[in-house]
KEKE-3310 file (N, C-alpha, C; in steps of 0.2 Angstrom, whole numbers, plus 5000, padded with zeros to 4 digits):
npx = (5500:5493:5499:5504:5511:5503:5501:5502:5509:5521:5527:5528:5518:5503:5486:5478:5487:5493:5496:5508:5515:5515:5523:5535:5539:5540:5551:5561:5561:5564:5577:5584:5583:5588:5595:5608:5614:5615:5622:5620:5612:5599:5588:5587:5584:5571:5564:5565:5557:5545:5542:5541:5530:5520:5520:5516:5502:5497:5500:5491:5476:5463:5467:5471:5459:5452:5460:5459:5446:5444:5456:5471:5465:5458:5466:5475:5473:5477:5478:5475:5471:5463:5455:5438:5430:5435:5432:5439:5441:5429:5428:5426:5429:5438:5434:5422:5415:5414:5408:5395:5389:5384:5375:5358:5350:5339:5345:5358:5376:5384:5391:5408:5413:5418:5428:5436:5451:5462:5473:5488:5492:5503:5520:5531:5549:5565:5582:5599:5613:5630:5639:5647:5641:5629:5633:5639:5630:5624:5622:5611:5607:5592:5579:5563:5546:5532:5517:5514:5508:5503:5515:5512:5498:5497:5491:5477:5471:5466:5469:5483:5480:5467:5453:5445:5428:5414:5402:5386:5375:5375:5380:5393:5393:5394:5385:5367:5351:5336:5319:5307:5291:5282:5273:5275:5278:5287:5303:5320:5333:5351:5361:5375:5381:5377:5382:5395:5400:5402:5413:5411:5416:5419:5429:5432:5442:5454:5470:5484:5495:5492:5480:5469:5468:5476:5486:5502:5512:5528:5546:5555:5568:5578:5589:5592:5594:5601:5601:5614:5617:5607:5598:5598:5584:5576:5565:5562:5553:5549:5542:5529:5535:5528:5515:5507:5495:5477:5467:5475:5478:5488:5504:5507:5517:5534:5540:5555:5564:5578:5591:5605:5621:5631:5646:5663:5671:5666:5652:5636:5628:5615:5619:5632:5648:5655:5670:5681:5698:5713:5726:5744:5752:5763:5760:5749:5754:5765:5760:5757:5758:5745:5737:5721:5707:5694:5678:5682:5695:5712:5718:5729:5732:5736:5739:5737:5749:5747:5735:5719:5710:5695:5693:5688:5690:5686:5683:5680:5667:5669:5659:5643:5633:5619:5603:5595:5597:5608:5625:5636:5639:5650:5665:5668:5681:5684:5695:5705:5715:5728:5733:5749:5753:5762:5775:5793:5807:5816:5808:5798:5807:5811:5798:5795:5805:5801:5789:5793:5798:5789:5777:5764:5759:5759:5748:5733:5719:5720:5725:5715:5705:5710:5710:5696:5693:5699:5692:5680:5682:5693:5710)
npy = (5640:5630:5621:5610:5593:5577:5568:5554:5552:5558:5549:5538:5528:5518:5524:5516:5510:5500:5503:5498:5498:5511:5516:5510:5515:5529:5528:5524:5535:5546:5542:5543:5557:5563:5577:5575:5567:5575:5588:5605:5605:5612:5607:5594:5596:5602:5591:5582:5588:5588:5575:5571:5579:5573:5560:5562:5565:5554:5544:5546:5541:5548:5560:5555:5550:5562:5568:5559:5562:5576:5581:5591:5602:5597:5594:5605:5620:5632:5629:5634:5647:5662:5660:5662:5651:5643:5634:5637:5650:5655:5652:5639:5623:5608:5597:5601:5601:5587:5583:5588:5579:5570:5577:5583:5572:5563:5557:5557:5558:5565:5581:5585:5597:5611:5620:5613:5606:5598:5585:5586:5579:5565:5565:5559:5557:5555:5550:5550:5541:5537:5521:5520:5530:5524:5514:5520:5530:5546:5564:5573:5584:5588:5591:5594:5594:5601:5606:5621:5632:5648:5661:5674:5677:5668:5657:5659:5664:5676:5693:5702:5710:5709:5697:5680:5679:5673:5664:5670:5664:5650:5650:5646:5632:5627:5620:5620:5617:5610:5610:5599:5595:5579:5565:5557:5565:5578:5580:5582:5589:5591:5602:5609:5624:5638:5651:5651:5641:5629:5631:5637:5650:5666:5675:5691:5699:5692:5684:5690:5682:5668:5667:5666:5654:5650:5641:5636:5629:5623:5622:5613:5613:5602:5596:5580:5566:5551:5535:5524:5509:5508:5502:5499:5506:5506:5514:5530:5537:5554:5562:5575:5582:5583:5588:5603:5605:5608:5621:5624:5611:5596:5594:5582:5568:5565:5553:5546:5539:5529:5528:5518:5520:5509:5501:5501:5490:5484:5473:5471:5460:5457:5461:5460:5462:5459:5455:5453:5447:5447:5436:5433:5419:5414:5420:5413:5400:5400:5408:5424:5440:5452:5467:5472:5480:5489:5495:5503:5507:5501:5485:5473:5456:5439:5427:5410:5397:5388:5392:5391:5394:5403:5401:5408:5421:5428:5444:5449:5459:5469:5473:5480:5491:5485:5490:5501:5493:5482:5478:5473:5468:5456:5456:5447:5440:5434:5424:5425:5418:5425:5421:5423:5432:5435:5430:5430:5422:5417:5416:5407:5396:5394:5391:5379:5371:5371:5364:5352:5347:5344:5334:5321:5323:5336:5341:5339:5339:5337:5324:5317:5319:5312:5299:5297:5297:5285:5276:5277:5275:5266:5262)
npz = (5541:5535:5527:5532:5533:5531:5546:5546:5535:5538:5548:5540:5539:5536:5537:5545:5554:5567:5585:5589:5577:5574:5585:5582:5570:5573:5582:5573:5564:5573:5577:5565:5562:5573:5582:5588:5580:5569:5570:5570:5558:5551:5544:5547:5561:5560:5554:5564:5574:5568:5567:5580:5584:5576:5581:5594:5593:5586:5594:5605:5610:5610:5604:5591:5586:5585:5575:5564:5561:5559:5554:5554:5560:5570:5581:5582:5588:5582:5569:5552:5556:5555:5545:5540:5541:5551:5565:5577:5577:5580:5593:5597:5605:5601:5609:5614:5602:5600:5611:5609:5601:5610:5618:5622:5623:5632:5648:5643:5643:5657:5658:5663:5675:5667:5671:5680:5686:5675:5671:5661:5645:5641:5634:5621:5618:5610:5614:5610:5615:5620:5621:5632:5640:5643:5650:5662:5666:5664:5663:5652:5640:5633:5620:5616:5609:5617:5625:5633:5646:5641:5642:5643:5646:5657:5655:5656:5644:5642:5638:5644:5660:5660:5662:5661:5661:5671:5662:5659:5655:5657:5670:5672:5671:5659:5652:5648:5655:5648:5649:5643:5637:5637:5631:5642:5653:5660:5653:5656:5648:5644:5636:5627:5631:5621:5622:5628:5622:5629:5638:5650:5653:5647:5636:5633:5628:5620:5623:5613:5610:5612:5606:5614:5619:5629:5630:5622:5609:5611:5609:5621:5632:5642:5656:5659:5670:5666:5670:5676:5667:5658:5644:5626:5618:5629:5640:5650:5662:5666:5678:5677:5666:5655:5644:5648:5661:5661:5666:5678:5681:5685:5676:5662:5659:5654:5642:5639:5626:5625:5614:5611:5605:5594:5600:5595:5599:5611:5615:5621:5632:5641:5657:5655:5647:5632:5622:5608:5607:5599:5598:5595:5586:5593:5606:5610:5610:5619:5630:5638:5644:5642:5637:5641:5635:5644:5651:5661:5658:5653:5657:5664:5659:5661:5649:5648:5644:5629:5625:5617:5601:5602:5616:5631:5644:5660:5667:5682:5688:5679:5670:5666:5677:5686:5682:5692:5703:5713:5711:5698:5681:5672:5662:5647:5638:5622:5614:5599:5587:5577:5562:5555:5540:5524:5525:5527:5518:5527:5539:5535:5534:5547:5553:5546:5551:5565:5563:5558:5570:5579:5588:5590:5603:5605:5599:5605:5601:5587:5587:5593:5584:5573:5578:5579:5565:5561:5568:5562:5548:5547:5543)
capx = (5501:5489:5503:5506:5511:5499:5505:5504:5515:5527:5530:5528:5514:5496:5481:5475:5492:5492:5500:5515:5518:5517:5529:5541:5540:5543:5558:5566:5562:5567:5584:5586:5584:5590:5600:5614:5618:5616:5624:5620:5608:5592:5583:5586:5580:5565:5561:5564:5551:5539:5541:5539:5523:5516:5519:5512:5495:5495:5500:5486:5470:5458:5469:5471:5452:5450:5464:5456:5440:5444:5463:5475:5461:5455:5471:5479:5468:5480:5479:5470:5469:5462:5449:5432:5426:5438:5428:5443:5440:5423:5428:5424:5435:5436:5431:5415:5412:5413:5403:5389:5385:5381:5370:5352:5346:5337:5349:5364:5381:5384:5398:5411:5414:5423:5433:5439:5458:5463:5480:5490:5494:5510:5523:5537:5554:5570:5588:5604:5619:5636:5639:5650:5637:5624:5635:5641:5626:5626:5617:5610:5602:5587:5574:5557:5540:5527:5512:5514:5504:5505:5518:5509:5492:5498:5486:5470:5468:5464:5474:5486:5476:5460:5453:5439:5422:5409:5396:5380:5370:5375:5383:5400:5393:5396:5379:5361:5346:5330:5313:5303:5285:5281:5268:5277:5279:5292:5310:5325:5339:5357:5365:5381:5379:5379:5385:5402:5402:5404:5419:5409:5419:5419:5435:5430:5448:5459:5478:5487:5500:5489:5473:5463:5468:5479:5492:5505:5517:5535:5552:5557:5575:5579:5594:5590:5599:5600:5605:5619:5614:5601:5599:5595:5577:5573:5562:5563:5548:5550:5535:5528:5538:5524:5511:5504:5488:5471:5464:5480:5479:5495:5507:5508:5524:5539:5543:5561:5566:5585:5595:5612:5625:5635:5653:5667:5675:5662:5645:5632:5624:5612:5623:5639:5651:5660:5674:5686:5705:5717:5733:5748:5753:5768:5757:5744:5758:5769:5757:5759:5755:5743:5734:5714:5703:5688:5675:5686:5702:5716:5720:5734:5730:5741:5736:5741:5752:5743:5728:5716:5705:5688:5693:5686:5691:5682:5686:5674:5665:5671:5653:5638:5629:5612:5599:5591:5599:5614:5630:5639:5640:5657:5667:5671:5685:5685:5702:5706:5722:5729:5738:5753:5754:5767:5781:5799:5810:5819:5802:5796:5811:5810:5792:5795:5809:5796:5784:5796:5801:5783:5775:5757:5758:5758:5741:5728:5713:5721:5726:5708:5701:5712:5708:5689:5693:5701:5686:5674:5684:5698:5717)
capy = (5633:5626:5617:5604:5587:5572:5565:5547:5552:5560:5543:5533:5522:5519:5527:5511:5507:5498:5507:5496:5500:5518:5518:5507:5520:5535:5527:5524:5542:5550:5541:5546:5564:5566:5583:5573:5564:5580:5594:5611:5604:5614:5603:5588:5598:5603:5585:5579:5591:5586:5568:5571:5581:5568:5554:5565:5565:5547:5539:5547:5538:5553:5565:5551:5550:5569:5569:5555:5565:5583:5583:5595:5607:5593:5594:5611:5626:5637:5627:5637:5653:5668:5658:5663:5645:5639:5633:5639:5657:5656:5651:5632:5619:5602:5593:5604:5599:5580:5582:5590:5573:5567:5581:5584:5566:5561:5552:5557:5558:5571:5584:5587:5604:5613:5623:5608:5605:5592:5583:5586:5573:5563:5566:5555:5559:5551:5553:5545:5541:5533:5515:5521:5534:5520:5510:5523:5535:5553:5570:5574:5590:5585:5595:5590:5598:5600:5611:5624:5638:5654:5665:5681:5677:5663:5651:5661:5665:5683:5698:5704:5715:5706:5690:5677:5680:5667:5664:5672:5660:5644:5651:5643:5625:5624:5617:5623:5612:5612:5605:5598:5591:5574:5561:5554:5570:5583:5577:5587:5587:5595:5604:5613:5631:5641:5657:5650:5634:5624:5632:5640:5656:5670:5680:5697:5702:5686:5685:5690:5676:5661:5668:5665:5646:5649:5636:5636:5623:5626:5617:5613:5610:5600:5592:5575:5561:5545:5531:5519:5502:5509:5498:5502:5506:5507:5521:5532:5542:5559:5565:5582:5586:5583:5594:5607:5603:5612:5624:5623:5604:5594:5592:5575:5565:5564:5546:5547:5532:5529:5524:5518:5519:5503:5502:5497:5485:5480:5471:5470:5454:5458:5466:5458:5465:5455:5458:5448:5449:5443:5434:5430:5412:5413:5422:5408:5394:5401:5412:5430:5446:5456:5473:5471:5486:5488:5501:5507:5508:5495:5481:5468:5449:5434:5422:5404:5393:5384:5395:5389:5399:5403:5401:5415:5422:5433:5449:5450:5466:5474:5474:5485:5491:5483:5496:5502:5487:5481:5473:5474:5462:5455:5456:5441:5441:5429:5424:5423:5417:5428:5418:5428:5432:5438:5428:5430:5416:5415:5415:5401:5390:5393:5388:5373:5368:5370:5359:5345:5345:5343:5327:5321:5325:5343:5343:5334:5339:5334:5317:5314:5319:5307:5293:5296:5295:5278:5272:5277:5273:5262:5264)
capz = (5544:5531:5522:5536:5530:5535:5551:5544:5530:5542:5551:5535:5540:5533:5541:5549:5557:5574:5590:5589:5571:5574:5589:5579:5565:5577:5584:5567:5561:5578:5577:5559:5562:5580:5582:5591:5574:5564:5573:5566:5552:5553:5541:5552:5567:5558:5553:5571:5577:5564:5569:5587:5584:5573:5586:5600:5591:5584:5600:5610:5607:5609:5598:5585:5584:5582:5569:5559:5559:5558:5551:5558:5564:5576:5586:5583:5587:5578:5562:5548:5559:5551:5540:5543:5543:5556:5571:5583:5577:5583:5600:5599:5607:5598:5614:5614:5596:5601:5616:5607:5599:5616:5622:5619:5623:5639:5651:5640:5648:5661:5656:5669:5676:5662:5675:5685:5684:5671:5670:5654:5642:5641:5627:5621:5614:5610:5615:5608:5620:5618:5624:5639:5644:5645:5656:5668:5667:5661:5662:5645:5638:5628:5618:5613:5608:5621:5626:5640:5647:5638:5647:5643:5650:5662:5654:5656:5638:5642:5637:5651:5663:5660:5664:5658:5666:5671:5657:5663:5652:5661:5677:5672:5671:5652:5650:5650:5655:5645:5651:5637:5639:5632:5634:5648:5657:5658:5652:5657:5644:5645:5630:5627:5631:5615:5623:5629:5619:5634:5642:5656:5654:5641:5635:5629:5625:5620:5622:5606:5609:5611:5603:5619:5620:5636:5629:5616:5608:5610:5610:5628:5634:5649:5657:5663:5673:5663:5675:5674:5666:5654:5638:5620:5617:5635:5641:5656:5663:5670:5680:5677:5661:5648:5642:5654:5663:5660:5673:5683:5683:5684:5669:5660:5660:5648:5641:5635:5624:5625:5609:5612:5599:5595:5602:5590:5602:5615:5614:5628:5633:5648:5661:5654:5641:5628:5616:5605:5608:5595:5600:5590:5587:5598:5612:5611:5612:5625:5635:5638:5648:5637:5640:5638:5636:5648:5651:5666:5656:5652:5663:5662:5660:5659:5645:5650:5639:5625:5624:5610:5598:5605:5623:5634:5651:5663:5671:5686:5690:5673:5665:5667:5683:5685:5682:5698:5707:5716:5708:5692:5677:5671:5655:5645:5633:5618:5611:5592:5585:5571:5558:5551:5533:5521:5529:5523:5517:5534:5544:5533:5536:5554:5554:5544:5556:5570:5561:5558:5577:5584:5589:5591:5610:5605:5597:5608:5597:5581:5588:5595:5578:5569:5581:5577:5558:5561:5571:5557:5541:5547:5541)
cpx = (5496:5492:5506:5506:5506:5504:5507:5509:5521:5531:5530:5524:5507:5491:5478:5481:5491:5497:5507:5519:5520:5523:5535:5544:5543:5550:5563:5567:5566:5575:5587:5588:5586:5596:5607:5618:5619:5617:5624:5615:5601:5587:5582:5582:5573:5561:5560:5558:5545:5537:5538:5532:5518:5515:5515:5504:5493:5496:5495:5479:5465:5461:5469:5464:5450:5454:5461:5450:5440:5451:5466:5471:5458:5460:5475:5474:5471:5480:5473:5468:5468:5456:5443:5428:5429:5434:5432:5442:5434:5422:5426:5430:5433:5432:5423:5411:5410:5408:5396:5385:5382:5376:5363:5347:5345:5342:5356:5370:5382:5391:5401:5412:5420:5429:5437:5446:5458:5471:5482:5492:5501:5513:5529:5542:5560:5577:5594:5610:5624:5635:5641:5645:5631:5626:5636:5635:5628:5620:5617:5605:5598:5582:5569:5551:5535:5522:5513:5509:5507:5509:5516:5503:5492:5492:5479:5467:5466:5470:5477:5482:5469:5459:5446:5434:5417:5403:5390:5374:5369:5378:5389:5399:5395:5390:5372:5356:5340:5325:5309:5297:5284:5275:5269:5279:5284:5299:5315:5331:5345:5360:5370:5379:5382:5383:5393:5405:5405:5409:5417:5412:5419:5425:5433:5436:5454:5466:5480:5492:5497:5482:5468:5463:5471:5485:5495:5510:5523:5540:5555:5564:5576:5585:5592:5595:5597:5604:5609:5616:5608:5603:5596:5588:5573:5570:5562:5557:5550:5544:5535:5531:5535:5520:5507:5497:5483:5468:5468:5480:5486:5498:5507:5516:5528:5541:5549:5563:5574:5588:5602:5616:5630:5642:5657:5671:5670:5655:5642:5628:5621:5616:5631:5642:5656:5664:5679:5693:5710:5724:5737:5749:5757:5765:5753:5748:5762:5766:5760:5755:5752:5739:5727:5711:5696:5685:5678:5693:5705:5718:5724:5731:5735:5737:5740:5744:5747:5736:5725:5711:5698:5688:5691:5688:5687:5685:5680:5673:5667:5665:5649:5634:5622:5608:5595:5592:5606:5618:5631:5640:5648:5658:5670:5675:5686:5691:5701:5713:5723:5735:5742:5753:5760:5774:5787:5802:5812:5813:5799:5800:5811:5804:5792:5799:5805:5791:5786:5798:5795:5781:5767:5755:5757:5752:5736:5722:5714:5722:5719:5704:5703:5710:5700:5688:5694:5696:5681:5676:5690:5705:5716)
cpy = (5628:5621:5611:5598:5582:5569:5557:5547:5554:5554:5538:5527:5524:5521:5522:5507:5506:5503:5505:5498:5507:5520:5515:5512:5526:5534:5527:5531:5546:5549:5543:5553:5567:5571:5580:5570:5569:5587:5600:5611:5606:5610:5597:5590:5599:5596:5581:5582:5589:5579:5567:5574:5576:5562:5556:5564:5558:5542:5540:5545:5543:5558:5561:5551:5557:5570:5566:5558:5572:5585:5587:5600:5603:5593:5600:5617:5631:5636:5631:5644:5658:5666:5659:5657:5641:5639:5637:5647:5659:5654:5644:5629:5612:5597:5595:5601:5591:5579:5584:5584:5569:5571:5581:5578:5565:5556:5552:5558:5565:5574:5586:5594:5607:5617:5619:5607:5598:5591:5584:5580:5571:5565:5561:5558:5554:5554:5548:5546:5536:5526:5516:5525:5529:5516:5513:5528:5542:5558:5572:5580:5587:5591:5591:5595:5596:5606:5614:5630:5644:5658:5672:5681:5672:5658:5653:5662:5672:5688:5701:5710:5714:5699:5687:5679:5674:5669:5665:5667:5653:5644:5647:5635:5622:5621:5621:5617:5614:5607:5605:5593:5585:5570:5557:5559:5575:5580:5583:5585:5593:5596:5609:5620:5635:5648:5656:5644:5629:5625:5635:5647:5660:5675:5685:5699:5696:5689:5685:5684:5670:5661:5665:5658:5645:5644:5637:5630:5626:5621:5618:5610:5609:5596:5586:5570:5554:5540:5526:5512:5502:5505:5501:5501:5505:5514:5523:5537:5547:5563:5573:5586:5585:5589:5597:5605:5609:5615:5623:5616:5602:5593:5585:5573:5565:5556:5547:5540:5533:5525:5524:5516:5513:5505:5498:5491:5480:5478:5469:5464:5454:5463:5464:5461:5460:5458:5452:5451:5445:5442:5432:5422:5410:5415:5416:5401:5395:5405:5419:5435:5451:5462:5472:5477:5484:5495:5506:5509:5501:5491:5475:5461:5444:5428:5416:5401:5388:5386:5393:5394:5398:5402:5408:5415:5428:5438:5451:5457:5471:5475:5480:5485:5489:5489:5496:5496:5487:5476:5476:5468:5461:5456:5450:5443:5434:5429:5422:5423:5420:5424:5423:5427:5436:5437:5428:5423:5413:5413:5408:5395:5389:5389:5381:5368:5366:5364:5352:5343:5343:5336:5327:5323:5333:5346:5338:5334:5336:5327:5314:5314:5313:5300:5292:5294:5288:5274:5271:5274:5268:5265:5268)
cpz = (5540:5527:5526:5533:5535:5540:5549:5539:5533:5545:5546:5536:5537:5539:5547:5553:5564:5578:5589:5583:5571:5579:5586:5574:5568:5579:5579:5565:5566:5578:5570:5559:5568:5579:5584:5585:5568:5567:5568:5559:5554:5550:5545:5558:5565:5557:5559:5574:5574:5566:5576:5588:5581:5578:5592:5599:5590:5589:5605:5607:5605:5603:5592:5582:5581:5576:5563:5556:5556:5554:5556:5563:5570:5582:5587:5582:5583:5570:5558:5551:5554:5546:5543:5545:5548:5563:5577:5583:5580:5590:5602:5601:5604:5603:5614:5608:5597:5606:5614:5604:5604:5620:5618:5620:5631:5642:5647:5645:5651:5659:5663:5669:5671:5665:5680:5682:5680:5670:5662:5651:5642:5634:5627:5616:5614:5611:5614:5612:5618:5623:5631:5643:5647:5651:5662:5670:5665:5662:5655:5644:5632:5626:5615:5613:5614:5622:5633:5640:5644:5643:5647:5647:5656:5661:5654:5649:5637:5641:5644:5653:5663:5662:5662:5664:5665:5666:5661:5661:5656:5668:5678:5672:5664:5648:5652:5650:5652:5647:5645:5640:5634:5635:5640:5654:5655:5658:5652:5653:5645:5638:5631:5627:5625:5616:5624:5626:5623:5639:5649:5658:5647:5641:5630:5625:5625:5620:5615:5605:5608:5608:5607:5621:5627:5635:5622:5615:5607:5611:5618:5629:5641:5650:5662:5665:5670:5667:5672:5672:5661:5647:5632:5620:5623:5636:5649:5657:5668:5671:5679:5671:5654:5647:5648:5655:5661:5666:5679:5686:5682:5677:5668:5661:5653:5648:5636:5633:5622:5619:5611:5606:5600:5596:5597:5593:5606:5613:5621:5627:5640:5651:5660:5648:5638:5623:5614:5606:5604:5598:5594:5591:5592:5605:5615:5614:5618:5631:5635:5642:5643:5641:5637:5640:5640:5648:5656:5664:5654:5658:5660:5664:5658:5656:5646:5643:5635:5624:5617:5608:5601:5612:5626:5642:5653:5667:5675:5688:5685:5668:5667:5673:5682:5686:5688:5703:5710:5711:5701:5688:5676:5664:5653:5638:5629:5614:5604:5591:5578:5567:5554:5543:5530:5524:5524:5522:5524:5539:5542:5535:5543:5556:5552:5549:5562:5569:5561:5565:5581:5584:5590:5598:5610:5603:5599:5603:5591:5582:5589:5588:5573:5571:5579:5570:5557:5563:5565:5550:5541:5544:5535)
residu = (MET:ALA:ASP:LYS:ARG:ASP:TYR:TYR:GLU:VAL:LEU:GLY:VAL:ASN:LYS:GLY:ALA:ALA:ASP:ASP:GLU:ILE:LYS:LYS:ALA:PHE:ARG:LYS:LYS:ALA:LYS:MET:TYR:HIS:PRO:ASP:LEU:HIS:PRO:GLY:ASP:LYS:GLU:ALA:GLU:LYS:ASN:PHE:LYS:GLU:VAL:ASN:GLU:ALA:TYR:GLU:VAL:LEU:SER:ASP:LYS:ASP:LYS:LYS:ALA:ARG:TYR:ASP:GLN:PHE:GLY:HIS:ALA:GLY:VAL:ASP:PRO:ASN:TYR:GLY:ALA:GLY:GLY:ALA:GLY:SER:PRO:PHE:ASN:GLN:GLY:PHE:ASP:VAL:GLU:ASP:ILE:LEU:ASN:SER:PHE:PHE:GLY:GLY:PHE:GLY:GLY:GLY:ARG:ARG:GLN:ALA:ASN:PRO:ASN:ALA:PRO:ARG:ARG:GLY:SER:ASP:VAL:GLU:ALA:ALA:CYS:THR:ILE:ALA:PHE:GLU:GLU:ALA:ALA:LYS:GLY:VAL:LYS:LYS:LYS:ILE:SER:TYR:GLN:CYS:ILE:GLU:ASN:CYS:ASP:ILE:CYS:ASN:GLY:THR:GLY:ALA:LYS:LYS:GLY:SER:SER:PRO:LYS:THR:CYS:SER:ALA:CYS:GLY:GLY:ALA:GLY:GLN:VAL:ARG:ILE:ASN:GLN:ARG:SER:PRO:PHE:GLY:VAL:ILE:GLN:THR:ALA:ARG:THR:CYS:GLU:ALA:CYS:ASN:GLY:LYS:GLY:THR:ILE:ILE:ASP:ASP:PRO:CYS:ASP:ARG:CYS:ASP:GLY:LYS:GLY:ARG:ILE:ARG:LYS:THR:ARG:GLU:GLU:THR:VAL:ASP:ILE:PRO:ALA:GLY:ILE:ASN:ASP:ASN:GLN:GLY:ILE:ARG:PHE:SER:GLY:MET:GLY:ASN:ALA:GLY:ILE:ASN:ARG:GLY:PRO:ALA:GLY:ASP:LEU:HIS:LEU:VAL:ILE:ASN:VAL:ARG:PRO:HIS:PRO:ILE:PHE:GLU:ARG:LYS:GLY:ASP:ASP:VAL:TRP:CYS:GLU:PHE:PRO:LEU:THR:PHE:ALA:GLU:ALA:CYS:LEU:GLY:ALA:GLU:VAL:VAL:VAL:PRO:THR:LEU:GLU:GLY:LYS:VAL:LYS:TYR:THR:VAL:HIS:GLU:GLY:THR:GLN:PRO:GLY:GLU:LYS:PHE:ARG:LEU:LYS:GLY:LYS:GLY:ILE:PRO:ARG:LEU:ASN:GLY:ARG:GLY:VAL:GLY:ASP:GLN:TYR:VAL:LYS:VAL:THR:ILE:GLU:VAL:PRO:LYS:ASN:LEU:SER:LYS:LYS:GLN:LYS:GLU:LEU:LEU:MET:GLU:PHE:GLU:ASN:SER:LYS:SER:GLU:LYS:ASN:TYR:GLN:LYS:ARG:LYS:GLY:PHE:ARG:ASP:LYS:ILE:LYS:GLU:LEU:PHE:GLY:GLU)
# end
């Protein structure tokens, strides 16, 4: 595992990148490599997992700080496993290493009970859905990287059949208190217990699966409900689907970012749906009954005589449901007039006959435009 790529390189950002820049880069990369867009592509799946892993670390303030200081070893206890110099092989925890900087000083910060339950951190993943699925809602199977309790040792870190034992040196507190004489009297200081490295427990026979950590990283698959009306780049929070808690603490949450694929016909504006509909010259002049596509299927609509280019009509209630609310948006259809091409000689003659038969009253906009020209420039 020593050949892991730098997380900043994975997301394509500089080390000093701001949180918004990191999130923007993650969404771009996640969309690029998402399995839905590359079915069966193992390389894309590998890149997608790598991007999620990088964002999980760089989006977490504490993990990012540890990564910036210690590299991969600061956030992955299995990184570099087997090397004699690895602090994880010696039973250290990164938090204990950091806490040691605050120990040994009078009035230093008090360490929390190492055996107290702690909530797991949140994770973020992305999911791509179709335009229609965003409008109507959908159940979607997703996969993402998270940390879970080891299924062999049930999170204890000890080999099956054994269990961690309370550290006799600190009594399970993870700290030892030392009395020191000074010119001002006896000063009591607290330091990380060297026997258990601040854990409060000692594992004599660690689990082979998790190397005594009690937690493992794995790909998790879940089927989630995406509500009707969700928009592109909106997020949904799923409680308890994030990283497993510590010492039987509650799991964190999953923040799922939704990417909506563009539709070839429809465009979304708020809760309304828009589309363009081409009419023939004759349909616009004479009026016609046309068939218009909607998210619920085709509907018939009567276009009035003399319809102009750019006119729009509304199909009430044919839009998108309001997210977590009541009501539905509308569909707006914008009319375009298609001018015929490649006319035959006969068609041109008929068209010219029609042109010669018209009068100013047939073209109100044209007449008004000519009147304005006369006002500005004269005859």
